[in-house]
PDB file of N, CA, C and O in Angstrom:
ATOM      1  N   MET A   1     -20.609 128.726 134.475  1.00  0.00           N
ATOM      2  CA  MET A   1     -19.545 128.864 133.501  1.00  0.00           C
ATOM      3  C   MET A   1     -18.537 127.734 133.706  1.00  0.00           C
ATOM      4  O   MET A   1     -18.092 127.478 134.825  1.00  0.00           O
ATOM      5  N   GLU A   2     -18.188 127.068 132.618  1.00  0.00           N
ATOM      6  CA  GLU A   2     -17.227 125.971 132.698  1.00  0.00           C
ATOM      7  C   GLU A   2     -15.801 126.501 132.825  1.00  0.00           C
ATOM      8  O   GLU A   2     -15.478 127.591 132.353  1.00  0.00           O
ATOM      9  N   ALA A   3     -14.973 125.714 133.463  1.00  0.00           N
ATOM     10  CA  ALA A   3     -13.576 126.096 133.674  1.00  0.00           C
ATOM     11  C   ALA A   3     -12.806 126.065 132.358  1.00  0.00           C
ATOM     12  O   ALA A   3     -13.101 125.273 131.463  1.00  0.00           O
ATOM     13  N   VAL A   4     -11.831 126.932 132.266  1.00  0.00           N
ATOM     14  CA  VAL A   4     -10.909 126.974 131.137  1.00  0.00           C
ATOM     15  C   VAL A   4      -9.551 126.535 131.656  1.00  0.00           C
ATOM     16  O   VAL A   4      -9.080 127.037 132.676  1.00  0.00           O
ATOM     17  N   ARG A   5      -8.921 125.600 130.957  1.00  0.00           N
ATOM     18  CA  ARG A   5      -7.600 125.134 131.381  1.00  0.00           C
ATOM     19  C   ARG A   5      -6.523 126.105 130.922  1.00  0.00           C
ATOM     20  O   ARG A   5      -6.448 126.471 129.749  1.00  0.00           O
ATOM     21  N   ILE A   6      -5.699 126.509 131.866  1.00  0.00           N
ATOM     22  CA  ILE A   6      -4.559 127.374 131.571  1.00  0.00           C
ATOM     23  C   ILE A   6      -3.335 126.709 132.175  1.00  0.00           C
ATOM     24  O   ILE A   6      -3.188 126.648 133.396  1.00  0.00           O
ATOM     25  N   LEU A   7      -2.468 126.217 131.326  1.00  0.00           N
ATOM     26  CA  LEU A   7      -1.257 125.510 131.772  1.00  0.00           C
ATOM     27  C   LEU A   7      -1.596 124.403 132.758  1.00  0.00           C
ATOM     28  O   LEU A   7      -1.034 124.339 133.852  1.00  0.00           O
ATOM     29  N   GLY A   8      -2.514 123.537 132.365  1.00  0.00           N
ATOM     30  CA  GLY A   8      -2.939 122.441 133.213  1.00  0.00           C
ATOM     31  C   GLY A   8      -1.910 121.353 133.390  1.00  0.00           C
ATOM     32  O   GLY A   8      -2.017 120.554 134.320  1.00  0.00           O
ATOM     33  N   LYS A   9      -0.922 121.298 132.528  1.00  0.00           N
ATOM     34  CA  LYS A   9       0.112 120.273 132.634  1.00  0.00           C
ATOM     35  C   LYS A   9       1.441 120.866 132.181  1.00  0.00           C
ATOM     36  O   LYS A   9       1.452 121.807 131.388  1.00  0.00           O
ATOM     37  N   PRO A  10       2.544 120.343 132.659  1.00  0.00           N
ATOM     38  CA  PRO A  10       3.849 120.853 132.229  1.00  0.00           C
ATOM     39  C   PRO A  10       4.004 120.674 130.721  1.00  0.00           C
ATOM     40  O   PRO A  10       3.662 119.626 130.173  1.00  0.00           O
ATOM     41  N   THR A  11       4.510 121.684 130.071  1.00  0.00           N
ATOM     42  CA  THR A  11       4.701 121.611 128.629  1.00  0.00           C
ATOM     43  C   THR A  11       5.773 122.611 128.211  1.00  0.00           C
ATOM     44  O   THR A  11       6.280 123.372 129.035  1.00  0.00           O
ATOM     45  N   THR A  12       6.099 122.601 126.973  1.00  0.00           N
ATOM     46  CA  THR A  12       7.090 123.506 126.420  1.00  0.00           C
ATOM     47  C   THR A  12       6.410 124.774 125.913  1.00  0.00           C
ATOM     48  O   THR A  12       5.343 124.718 125.303  1.00  0.00           O
ATOM     49  N   ILE A  13       7.031 125.899 126.170  1.00  0.00           N
ATOM     50  CA  ILE A  13       6.565 127.161 125.619  1.00  0.00           C
ATOM     51  C   ILE A  13       7.475 127.484 124.437  1.00  0.00           C
ATOM     52  O   ILE A  13       8.692 127.574 124.598  1.00  0.00           O
ATOM     53  N   THR A  14       6.897 127.658 123.258  1.00  0.00           N
ATOM     54  CA  THR A  14       7.663 128.061 122.092  1.00  0.00           C
ATOM     55  C   THR A  14       7.319 129.508 121.781  1.00  0.00           C
ATOM     56  O   THR A  14       6.237 129.988 122.117  1.00  0.00           O
ATOM     57  N   TRP A  15       8.253 130.199 121.134  1.00  0.00           N
ATOM     58  CA  TRP A  15       8.001 131.608 120.841  1.00  0.00           C
ATOM     59  C   TRP A  15       8.634 132.000 119.522  1.00  0.00           C
ATOM     60  O   TRP A  15       9.554 131.355 119.020  1.00  0.00           O
ATOM     61  N   ASP A  16       8.099 133.092 118.980  1.00  0.00           N
ATOM     62  CA  ASP A  16       8.639 133.682 117.761  1.00  0.00           C
ATOM     63  C   ASP A  16       8.396 135.176 117.859  1.00  0.00           C
ATOM     64  O   ASP A  16       7.292 135.608 118.190  1.00  0.00           O
ATOM     65  N   TYR A  17       9.425 135.971 117.573  1.00  0.00           N
ATOM     66  CA  TYR A  17       9.295 137.415 117.634  1.00  0.00           C
ATOM     67  C   TYR A  17       9.464 137.987 116.236  1.00  0.00           C
ATOM     68  O   TYR A  17      10.473 137.735 115.578  1.00  0.00           O
ATOM     69  N   ASP A  18       8.485 138.754 115.780  1.00  0.00           N
ATOM     70  CA  ASP A  18       8.543 139.444 114.496  1.00  0.00           C
ATOM     71  C   ASP A  18       9.001 140.869 114.782  1.00  0.00           C
ATOM     72  O   ASP A  18       8.208 141.719 115.189  1.00  0.00           O
ATOM     73  N   GLU A  19      10.289 141.119 114.565  1.00  0.00           N
ATOM     74  CA  GLU A  19      10.868 142.420 114.918  1.00  0.00           C
ATOM     75  C   GLU A  19      10.260 143.552 114.094  1.00  0.00           C
ATOM     76  O   GLU A  19      10.010 144.640 114.613  1.00  0.00           O
ATOM     77  N   GLU A  20      10.029 143.298 112.833  1.00  0.00           N
ATOM     78  CA  GLU A  20       9.472 144.342 111.965  1.00  0.00           C
ATOM     79  C   GLU A  20       8.074 144.764 112.431  1.00  0.00           C
ATOM     80  O   GLU A  20       7.762 145.954 112.456  1.00  0.00           O
ATOM     81  N   ALA A  21       7.247 143.805 112.794  1.00  0.00           N
ATOM     82  CA  ALA A  21       5.887 144.101 113.256  1.00  0.00           C
ATOM     83  C   ALA A  21       5.833 144.369 114.759  1.00  0.00           C
ATOM     84  O   ALA A  21       4.815 144.844 115.263  1.00  0.00           O
ATOM     85  N   ASP A  22       6.912 144.071 115.479  1.00  0.00           N
ATOM     86  CA  ASP A  22       6.992 144.207 116.934  1.00  0.00           C
ATOM     87  C   ASP A  22       5.889 143.391 117.615  1.00  0.00           C
ATOM     88  O   ASP A  22       5.100 143.902 118.409  1.00  0.00           O
ATOM     89  N   VAL A  23       5.872 142.101 117.269  1.00  0.00           N
ATOM     90  CA  VAL A  23       4.871 141.185 117.815  1.00  0.00           C
ATOM     91  C   VAL A  23       5.579 139.928 118.320  1.00  0.00           C
ATOM     92  O   VAL A  23       6.394 139.335 117.614  1.00  0.00           O
ATOM     93  N   LEU A  24       5.254 139.533 119.552  1.00  0.00           N
ATOM     94  CA  LEU A  24       5.779 138.297 120.137  1.00  0.00           C
ATOM     95  C   LEU A  24       4.654 137.269 120.175  1.00  0.00           C
ATOM     96  O   LEU A  24       3.569 137.536 120.693  1.00  0.00           O
ATOM     97  N   TYR A  25       4.925 136.100 119.625  1.00  0.00           N
ATOM     98  CA  TYR A  25       3.968 134.997 119.622  1.00  0.00           C
ATOM     99  C   TYR A  25       4.458 133.938 120.607  1.00  0.00           C
ATOM    100  O   TYR A  25       5.563 133.420 120.448  1.00  0.00           O
ATOM    101  N   LEU A  26       3.674 133.614 121.601  1.00  0.00           N
ATOM    102  CA  LEU A  26       3.988 132.551 122.560  1.00  0.00           C
ATOM    103  C   LEU A  26       2.994 131.418 122.353  1.00  0.00           C
ATOM    104  O   LEU A  26       1.787 131.649 122.287  1.00  0.00           O
ATOM    105  N   SER A  27       3.497 130.204 122.253  1.00  0.00           N
ATOM    106  CA  SER A  27       2.631 129.036 122.090  1.00  0.00           C
ATOM    107  C   SER A  27       2.913 128.044 123.202  1.00  0.00           C
ATOM    108  O   SER A  27       4.067 127.784 123.540  1.00  0.00           O
ATOM    109  N   ILE A  28       1.861 127.499 123.760  1.00  0.00           N
ATOM    110  CA  ILE A  28       1.984 126.446 124.755  1.00  0.00           C
ATOM    111  C   ILE A  28       2.026 125.143 123.964  1.00  0.00           C
ATOM    112  O   ILE A  28       1.016 124.711 123.410  1.00  0.00           O
ATOM    113  N   GLY A  29       3.189 124.530 123.916  1.00  0.00           N
ATOM    114  CA  GLY A  29       3.400 123.392 123.031  1.00  0.00           C
ATOM    115  C   GLY A  29       3.670 123.911 121.624  1.00  0.00           C
ATOM    116  O   GLY A  29       4.110 125.048 121.455  1.00  0.00           O
ATOM    117  N   GLU A  30       3.413 123.097 120.629  1.00  0.00           N
ATOM    118  CA  GLU A  30       3.617 123.506 119.244  1.00  0.00           C
ATOM    119  C   GLU A  30       2.503 124.474 118.828  1.00  0.00           C
ATOM    120  O   GLU A  30       1.362 124.323 119.264  1.00  0.00           O
ATOM    121  N   PRO A  31       2.825 125.472 117.984  1.00  0.00           N
ATOM    122  CA  PRO A  31       1.786 126.379 117.496  1.00  0.00           C
ATOM    123  C   PRO A  31       0.668 125.595 116.796  1.00  0.00           C
ATOM    124  O   PRO A  31       0.925 124.607 116.108  1.00  0.00           O
ATOM    125  N   GLN A  32      -0.556 126.047 116.982  1.00  0.00           N
ATOM    126  CA  GLN A  32      -1.708 125.361 116.395  1.00  0.00           C
ATOM    127  C   GLN A  32      -2.815 126.363 116.115  1.00  0.00           C
ATOM    128  O   GLN A  32      -2.834 127.451 116.691  1.00  0.00           O
ATOM    129  N   PRO A  33      -3.743 125.998 115.227  1.00  0.00           N
ATOM    130  CA  PRO A  33      -4.870 126.886 114.952  1.00  0.00           C
ATOM    131  C   PRO A  33      -5.678 127.119 116.229  1.00  0.00           C
ATOM    132  O   PRO A  33      -5.861 126.204 117.033  1.00  0.00           O
ATOM    133  N   ALA A  34      -6.156 128.347 116.407  1.00  0.00           N
ATOM    134  CA  ALA A  34      -6.918 128.682 117.599  1.00  0.00           C
ATOM    135  C   ALA A  34      -7.711 129.962 117.351  1.00  0.00           C
ATOM    136  O   ALA A  34      -7.454 130.693 116.395  1.00  0.00           O
ATOM    137  N   VAL A  35      -8.665 130.216 118.216  1.00  0.00           N
ATOM    138  CA  VAL A  35      -9.441 131.438 118.173  1.00  0.00           C
ATOM    139  C   VAL A  35      -8.660 132.507 118.937  1.00  0.00           C
ATOM    140  O   VAL A  35      -8.132 132.241 120.017  1.00  0.00           O
ATOM    141  N   GLY A  36      -8.590 133.709 118.378  1.00  0.00           N
ATOM    142  CA  GLY A  36      -7.933 134.808 119.065  1.00  0.00           C
ATOM    143  C   GLY A  36      -8.958 135.627 119.835  1.00  0.00           C
ATOM    144  O   GLY A  36      -9.977 136.037 119.279  1.00  0.00           O
ATOM    145  N   VAL A  37      -8.689 135.864 121.112  1.00  0.00           N
ATOM    146  CA  VAL A  37      -9.580 136.663 121.965  1.00  0.00           C
ATOM    147  C   VAL A  37      -8.782 137.875 122.444  1.00  0.00           C
ATOM    148  O   VAL A  37      -7.813 137.734 123.191  1.00  0.00           O
ATOM    149  N   ASP A  38      -9.197 139.068 122.008  1.00  0.00           N
ATOM    150  CA  ASP A  38      -8.509 140.301 122.399  1.00  0.00           C
ATOM    151  C   ASP A  38      -8.866 140.610 123.848  1.00  0.00           C
ATOM    152  O   ASP A  38     -10.018 140.916 124.155  1.00  0.00           O
ATOM    153  N   ILE A  39      -7.875 140.529 124.745  1.00  0.00           N
ATOM    154  CA  ILE A  39      -8.145 140.796 126.159  1.00  0.00           C
ATOM    155  C   ILE A  39      -7.632 142.180 126.571  1.00  0.00           C
ATOM    156  O   ILE A  39      -7.574 142.498 127.758  1.00  0.00           O
ATOM    157  N   GLY A  40      -7.263 142.991 125.588  1.00  0.00           N
ATOM    158  CA  GLY A  40      -6.888 144.379 125.838  1.00  0.00           C
ATOM    159  C   GLY A  40      -5.406 144.622 125.940  1.00  0.00           C
ATOM    160  O   GLY A  40      -4.616 143.708 126.177  1.00  0.00           O
ATOM    161  N   GLU A  41      -5.042 145.886 125.753  1.00  0.00           N
ATOM    162  CA  GLU A  41      -3.662 146.364 125.872  1.00  0.00           C
ATOM    163  C   GLU A  41      -2.684 145.583 125.007  1.00  0.00           C
ATOM    164  O   GLU A  41      -1.563 145.305 125.435  1.00  0.00           O
ATOM    165  N   GLY A  42      -3.096 145.227 123.792  1.00  0.00           N
ATOM    166  CA  GLY A  42      -2.204 144.555 122.859  1.00  0.00           C
ATOM    167  C   GLY A  42      -1.971 143.090 123.144  1.00  0.00           C
ATOM    168  O   GLY A  42      -0.987 142.519 122.672  1.00  0.00           O
ATOM    169  N   ILE A  43      -2.855 142.465 123.907  1.00  0.00           N
ATOM    170  CA  ILE A  43      -2.704 141.050 124.241  1.00  0.00           C
ATOM    171  C   ILE A  43      -3.857 140.266 123.616  1.00  0.00           C
ATOM    172  O   ILE A  43      -5.028 140.537 123.878  1.00  0.00           O
ATOM    173  N   ILE A  44      -3.498 139.295 122.790  1.00  0.00           N
ATOM    174  CA  ILE A  44      -4.478 138.399 122.171  1.00  0.00           C
ATOM    175  C   ILE A  44      -4.258 137.015 122.774  1.00  0.00           C
ATOM    176  O   ILE A  44      -3.180 136.435 122.635  1.00  0.00           O
ATOM    177  N   LEU A  45      -5.264 136.498 123.432  1.00  0.00           N
ATOM    178  CA  LEU A  45      -5.209 135.156 124.015  1.00  0.00           C
ATOM    179  C   LEU A  45      -5.633 134.172 122.932  1.00  0.00           C
ATOM    180  O   LEU A  45      -6.654 134.380 122.275  1.00  0.00           O
ATOM    181  N   ARG A  46      -4.871 133.112 122.739  1.00  0.00           N
ATOM    182  CA  ARG A  46      -5.203 132.102 121.718  1.00  0.00           C
ATOM    183  C   ARG A  46      -5.821 130.906 122.433  1.00  0.00           C
ATOM    184  O   ARG A  46      -5.243 130.343 123.363  1.00  0.00           O
ATOM    185  N   TYR A  47      -7.011 130.536 121.972  1.00  0.00           N
ATOM    186  CA  TYR A  47      -7.852 129.585 122.696  1.00  0.00           C
ATOM    187  C   TYR A  47      -8.332 128.474 121.777  1.00  0.00           C
ATOM    188  O   TYR A  47      -8.874 128.741 120.705  1.00  0.00           O
ATOM    189  N   ASP A  48      -8.132 127.220 122.199  1.00  0.00           N
ATOM    190  CA  ASP A  48      -8.636 126.055 121.470  1.00  0.00           C
ATOM    191  C   ASP A  48     -10.034 125.745 122.002  1.00  0.00           C
ATOM    192  O   ASP A  48     -10.185 125.242 123.116  1.00  0.00           O
ATOM    193  N   GLU A  49     -11.052 126.049 121.199  1.00  0.00           N
ATOM    194  CA  GLU A  49     -12.437 125.863 121.652  1.00  0.00           C
ATOM    195  C   GLU A  49     -12.784 124.394 121.891  1.00  0.00           C
ATOM    196  O   GLU A  49     -13.506 124.079 122.836  1.00  0.00           O
ATOM    197  N   ALA A  50     -12.284 123.503 121.056  1.00  0.00           N
ATOM    198  CA  ALA A  50     -12.620 122.081 121.193  1.00  0.00           C
ATOM    199  C   ALA A  50     -12.091 121.499 122.504  1.00  0.00           C
ATOM    200  O   ALA A  50     -12.783 120.723 123.164  1.00  0.00           O
ATOM    201  N   ARG A  51     -10.875 121.869 122.879  1.00  0.00           N
ATOM    202  CA  ARG A  51     -10.278 121.346 124.111  1.00  0.00           C
ATOM    203  C   ARG A  51     -10.517 122.247 125.317  1.00  0.00           C
ATOM    204  O   ARG A  51     -10.190 121.885 126.448  1.00  0.00           O
ATOM    205  N   ARG A  52     -11.091 123.429 125.067  1.00  0.00           N
ATOM    206  CA  ARG A  52     -11.373 124.411 126.123  1.00  0.00           C
ATOM    207  C   ARG A  52     -10.121 124.758 126.924  1.00  0.00           C
ATOM    208  O   ARG A  52     -10.106 124.712 128.154  1.00  0.00           O
ATOM    209  N   GLU A  53      -9.055 125.113 126.164  1.00  0.00           N
ATOM    210  CA  GLU A  53      -7.825 125.488 126.852  1.00  0.00           C
ATOM    211  C   GLU A  53      -7.053 126.557 126.088  1.00  0.00           C
ATOM    212  O   GLU A  53      -7.135 126.666 124.865  1.00  0.00           O
ATOM    213  N   VAL A  54      -6.309 127.334 126.849  1.00  0.00           N
ATOM    214  CA  VAL A  54      -5.448 128.364 126.284  1.00  0.00           C
ATOM    215  C   VAL A  54      -4.248 127.678 125.636  1.00  0.00           C
ATOM    216  O   VAL A  54      -3.611 126.815 126.240  1.00  0.00           O
ATOM    217  N   VAL A  55      -3.948 128.077 124.392  1.00  0.00           N
ATOM    218  CA  VAL A  55      -2.821 127.469 123.688  1.00  0.00           C
ATOM    219  C   VAL A  55      -1.742 128.486 123.328  1.00  0.00           C
ATOM    220  O   VAL A  55      -0.729 128.127 122.728  1.00  0.00           O
ATOM    221  N   GLY A  56      -1.953 129.761 123.692  1.00  0.00           N
ATOM    222  CA  GLY A  56      -0.915 130.746 123.413  1.00  0.00           C
ATOM    223  C   GLY A  56      -1.363 132.168 123.661  1.00  0.00           C
ATOM    224  O   GLY A  56      -2.511 132.437 124.015  1.00  0.00           O
ATOM    225  N   LEU A  57      -0.412 133.073 123.462  1.00  0.00           N
ATOM    226  CA  LEU A  57      -0.639 134.510 123.588  1.00  0.00           C
ATOM    227  C   LEU A  57       0.078 135.209 122.449  1.00  0.00           C
ATOM    228  O   LEU A  57       1.137 134.764 122.007  1.00  0.00           O
ATOM    229  N   THR A  58      -0.498 136.302 121.977  1.00  0.00           N
ATOM    230  CA  THR A  58       0.158 137.177 121.025  1.00  0.00           C
ATOM    231  C   THR A  58       0.270 138.533 121.702  1.00  0.00           C
ATOM    232  O   THR A  58      -0.732 139.089 122.152  1.00  0.00           O
ATOM    233  N   LEU A  59       1.488 139.069 121.775  1.00  0.00           N
ATOM    234  CA  LEU A  59       1.740 140.348 122.437  1.00  0.00           C
ATOM    235  C   LEU A  59       2.150 141.371 121.384  1.00  0.00           C
ATOM    236  O   LEU A  59       3.233 141.278 120.807  1.00  0.00           O
ATOM    237  N   ILE A  60       1.284 142.341 121.138  1.00  0.00           N
ATOM    238  CA  ILE A  60       1.487 143.342 120.094  1.00  0.00           C
ATOM    239  C   ILE A  60       2.181 144.568 120.676  1.00  0.00           C
ATOM    240  O   ILE A  60       1.787 145.074 121.726  1.00  0.00           O
ATOM    241  N   GLY A  61       3.217 145.042 119.987  1.00  0.00           N
ATOM    242  CA  GLY A  61       3.936 146.234 120.418  1.00  0.00           C
ATOM    243  C   GLY A  61       4.802 146.012 121.638  1.00  0.00           C
ATOM    244  O   GLY A  61       5.050 146.948 122.398  1.00  0.00           O
ATOM    245  N   LEU A  62       5.263 144.797 121.839  1.00  0.00           N
ATOM    246  CA  LEU A  62       6.017 144.462 123.046  1.00  0.00           C
ATOM    247  C   LEU A  62       7.313 145.262 123.170  1.00  0.00           C
ATOM    248  O   LEU A  62       7.595 145.812 124.234  1.00  0.00           O
ATOM    249  N   GLY A  63       8.089 145.334 122.116  1.00  0.00           N
ATOM    250  CA  GLY A  63       9.361 146.049 122.165  1.00  0.00           C
ATOM    251  C   GLY A  63       9.166 147.530 122.469  1.00  0.00           C
ATOM    252  O   GLY A  63       9.893 148.102 123.281  1.00  0.00           O
ATOM    253  N   ALA A  64       8.191 148.146 121.821  1.00  0.00           N
ATOM    254  CA  ALA A  64       7.925 149.569 122.047  1.00  0.00           C
ATOM    255  C   ALA A  64       7.493 149.817 123.486  1.00  0.00           C
ATOM    256  O   ALA A  64       7.921 150.792 124.104  1.00  0.00           O
ATOM    257  N   ARG A  65       6.651 148.943 124.022  1.00  0.00           N
ATOM    258  CA  ARG A  65       6.206 149.118 125.411  1.00  0.00           C
ATOM    259  C   ARG A  65       7.349 148.879 126.396  1.00  0.00           C
ATOM    260  O   ARG A  65       7.427 149.547 127.427  1.00  0.00           O
ATOM    261  N   LEU A  66       8.222 147.945 126.090  1.00  0.00           N
ATOM    262  CA  LEU A  66       9.382 147.703 126.944  1.00  0.00           C
ATOM    263  C   LEU A  66      10.281 148.936 126.989  1.00  0.00           C
ATOM    264  O   LEU A  66      10.695 149.370 128.064  1.00  0.00           O
ATOM    265  N   LEU A  67      10.582 149.501 125.816  1.00  0.00           N
ATOM    266  CA  LEU A  67      11.418 150.694 125.766  1.00  0.00           C
ATOM    267  C   LEU A  67      10.762 151.859 126.498  1.00  0.00           C
ATOM    268  O   LEU A  67      11.442 152.621 127.184  1.00  0.00           O
ATOM    269  N   GLU A  68       9.461 152.001 126.360  1.00  0.00           N
ATOM    270  CA  GLU A  68       8.730 153.058 127.044  1.00  0.00           C
ATOM    271  C   GLU A  68       8.836 152.880 128.568  1.00  0.00           C
ATOM    272  O   GLU A  68       9.055 153.847 129.298  1.00  0.00           O
ATOM    273  N   GLY A  69       8.682 151.659 129.029  1.00  0.00           N
ATOM    274  CA  GLY A  69       8.768 151.373 130.453  1.00  0.00           C
ATOM    275  C   GLY A  69      10.162 151.594 131.009  1.00  0.00           C
ATOM    276  O   GLY A  69      10.325 152.062 132.136  1.00  0.00           O
ATOM    277  N   LEU A  70      11.173 151.253 130.208  1.00  0.00           N
ATOM    278  CA  LEU A  70      12.554 151.430 130.642  1.00  0.00           C
ATOM    279  C   LEU A  70      12.989 152.893 130.617  1.00  0.00           C
ATOM    280  O   LEU A  70      13.864 153.286 131.389  1.00  0.00           O
ATOM    281  N   ALA A  71      12.394 153.704 129.745  1.00  0.00           N
ATOM    282  CA  ALA A  71      12.772 155.109 129.605  1.00  0.00           C
ATOM    283  C   ALA A  71      12.633 155.869 130.921  1.00  0.00           C
ATOM    284  O   ALA A  71      13.441 156.752 131.210  1.00  0.00           O
ATOM    285  N   GLY A  72      11.648 155.549 131.698  1.00  0.00           N
ATOM    286  CA  GLY A  72      11.433 156.228 132.966  1.00  0.00           C
ATOM    287  C   GLY A  72      12.405 155.794 134.045  1.00  0.00           C
ATOM    288  O   GLY A  72      12.501 156.443 135.087  1.00  0.00           O
ATOM    289  N   ARG A  73      13.120 154.719 133.818  1.00  0.00           N
ATOM    290  CA  ARG A  73      14.045 154.193 134.828  1.00  0.00           C
ATOM    291  C   ARG A  73      15.466 154.709 134.670  1.00  0.00           C
ATOM    292  O   ARG A  73      16.236 154.708 135.631  1.00  0.00           O
ATOM    293  N   TYR A  74      15.822 155.148 133.470  1.00  0.00           N
ATOM    294  CA  TYR A  74      17.228 155.530 133.213  1.00  0.00           C
ATOM    295  C   TYR A  74      17.327 156.949 132.715  1.00  0.00           C
ATOM    296  O   TYR A  74      18.427 157.434 132.450  1.00  0.00           O
TER     297      TYR A  74
END
């Protein structure tokens, strides 16, 4: 199996949060077209097949899960 590059070089992380859909989009560098790979628990890994590297993550239901996690603490 060939290696997959994950943050192989320093770069900027950009993000966008859709409050209505409760989805956080993280992009390594500028957002770009990529294949989405569902890795479970509301996490979609965004992968550039041509360059064989991770280019972002999509986190579904982040706000709801955060509130759920905090509820047990307070």
